[in-house]
N, C-alpha and C positions, 0 to 999 in steps of 0.2 A: 560526437561521441564524447564521453567524460574525460575530463582533464585530471581526474583523480588519480594520484600515484599508486593507489591500491587497487590491484587487480586480482579478483578471487579466482581460485581453481574450481570452485563449485558453482559453475555457471553453464548450463546446458539447454539447448533448445528454447532459449528465451527464459529459462527458469532459474532463478538465483536461489540457492539453499543457505539459509542461516541457522547454524548449528549453535545453540545456546551453550552446551556443556563444553564443546570443542574450543570455541573462541573466547579469548579473554576480552574483557570490557573494551579496552582500547581498539581491538580488532572488530568487535560488534559495531562500534560507531563508525569505523572505516568502511565496513560492509554497507552500512546505512547510507553514507555519504555517496558510496560508488553507486548504490541502487537508485538514489534520489537524482543522480545527473546522467547516468549512462542509458543511452537508447537501446542497448542490447538486452536490457533487463524488462521484461513485459510481465512477469508474475514472480512472486515470491513464496517459497515454502519455509515456514519457521518451525524448527523441530528442536528437540532436546535428546542429547544421547544419554543422558543420566537416567536413573530408575525413576525420579520424580521431575515432572516437566516444571521448569522454572526453579529448581532448587539452587543452582549455581547463581541466578539473579537474587534469589533470596538471601544467599550468603553476602554477596555484594552490598545488597540494600541495607543488611544489618550493620555493615561498616560505614556506608554512606547513604542515606535514604534519597538523596538527590539523584543518585545513579538510576535508580528504578524509574523515578519520574522522567528523566531525560530520556532513557531508553524507550518508554512507552510514547512520549511525545514525538520522537523521532520517527517511530513506526506509523503513528497516525498521520504524520506529514507526507508518507511515502505515496506518490500517485498511482503505483501499481496494486492490483489485488494481491492481499496476503492471504495465503492458506496456511492455517496451523495445523500441525499433525500431533496429535496427543495420545500416546499408545497407553498411558497408565494414570497414576494419581498425579494430582496438580498441587504444586506447591502454593500457599495462599498468597505469597508475593507476586505469583504469575496470573492471577485472576485480571488484573488490569492490563496486563501484557496480552492477554487473550482477547480482551475487549477492544483492543486496537486493531485487531486482525479482522479480515471481512468474512472469511468462511472458516469453520472449525471442523476438522475430521478428528474422530476420536473412537476409542473402543466403546462397546455396548454399555458400559457402566456409567457413561456419562450422558444422561438423559438430556442435558441442557444444551448439548453440543448441536451445531448445524447439521452435521451428518454423522452417523455411527456405522461402523463397520466391525467385523471380526478382527481381532489382532493380526491374523494371518494375512489379511487382505489390506490392512490400513496403508502401508506404505505405497503399494501398488495403486491404490485408488487415489491417494493423495496426489501423486505425481502424474497420473492419468488426468485428473482435474486440472493441475497446475499447466501441464502441457497444452491442454485444451484452451485454457484461458490465454495462455502466451500466444498461441496461434492467431488469436483474434487481432483486429486492427488496434494497435496500441493507443491511437487517439481515442477511439470509442471506449476503451477500457478505462481510461484516464478521466474523460469526461463522464462517464457512467459513475465512477466511484465520487468524483466531485459532486455529481448531482445528488446521489444517495446521502452524502454528507450534508449537503445544503438544505435539502427539502424539510427537514426536521424543524429547522428554525425558520422557516417561510410560510407566509400566510396561505391558505389553500388557493385563493384567488390569484396569487401571484405565481404559483407553481408552474402553470401553463406558459406564462410569459418567460419564466426563466428557462424552462427545458426548450422552449421554441428558439431563444436566443443561443443557448448552448448548441442546438442542432445546426443553426446557422453558421455558427464559428467552426464547427468540425467541418462542414462542407468546404468552407473557405480555405481551411488548412489542407484537407485532402487534395484539393485542387492546386495547391502551391500558391494560393493567393493570400494576401494579408487578411486577416479577420475585420469585420466592420468595425470593431473595437479599435484595432491597430490603426485603421484609415482614419477614423475619427481623432485619435490622438495625434497622427501625422497632421491632419489638416489644421488642428488647433495650434500646433507648434509652428507650422508654417505661417500662420496668421490669417488663414483662409476662413476660418468659422470661429465664432465666439458664443459658446453654450450659454444660454439664459439670455442672450442679447437680440434673439430672433434670427440669426444669421446661420 
C-alpha cells in the first residue's frame, strides 16, 4: 500500500474521484501522488464542480503556466484508467488535461468526446463505468493502458512481440512469480549470465 501521508476521503470501490474545482493545486498533486502508488486505486474519475470544466486550472495556469504542464504530465503518468466527466463547457486550458485522460464522458453537445449522455445521466454513467473498470484485475488494467500508450510508437512488426512479452509478464505476476525480465536482471547481477556474450 501507499506510503503517502495524504489519504483522500473520495475513494470508494476502487474509484478515486479527483475534483478540480474543490481541490487546491497542492492537494491535486497530493492526490496524484497517492494514486500513483496506492494499490487501492484501480480507476480514477476526473471531474470539475465549477460551471466550466478546467476553469480553476486555467486561472492557475495564467499565474504559472508550468502548473498546467505539471498536472497534465502527472495525469499521463498514472497507471490507472482515467475517466473524465464533462457536464458542460470546457475551458481552453483544460483541453490538454482531457487529452491525458483515457475515456471522456460528456453531455450531448460535445461531439468529440468518447461517450455522450444526457446531463441527467452523466454522473450515473460515469461512475458505473469507473466501478466496472475498477472491478477488473488491476494488473490487466495497468498493462493494457501501458500497451495502448506504447503501440503508437512501435513498428507494426514489433507490436506482436511487445504484447506477447507483456502477457507473459502479467501471467508471472499473477502467479506470484518474478517476471522473466526480473529473473534476467537477477541472473545478470549474480554473474550467472552475460547478455551479448552468448551466455
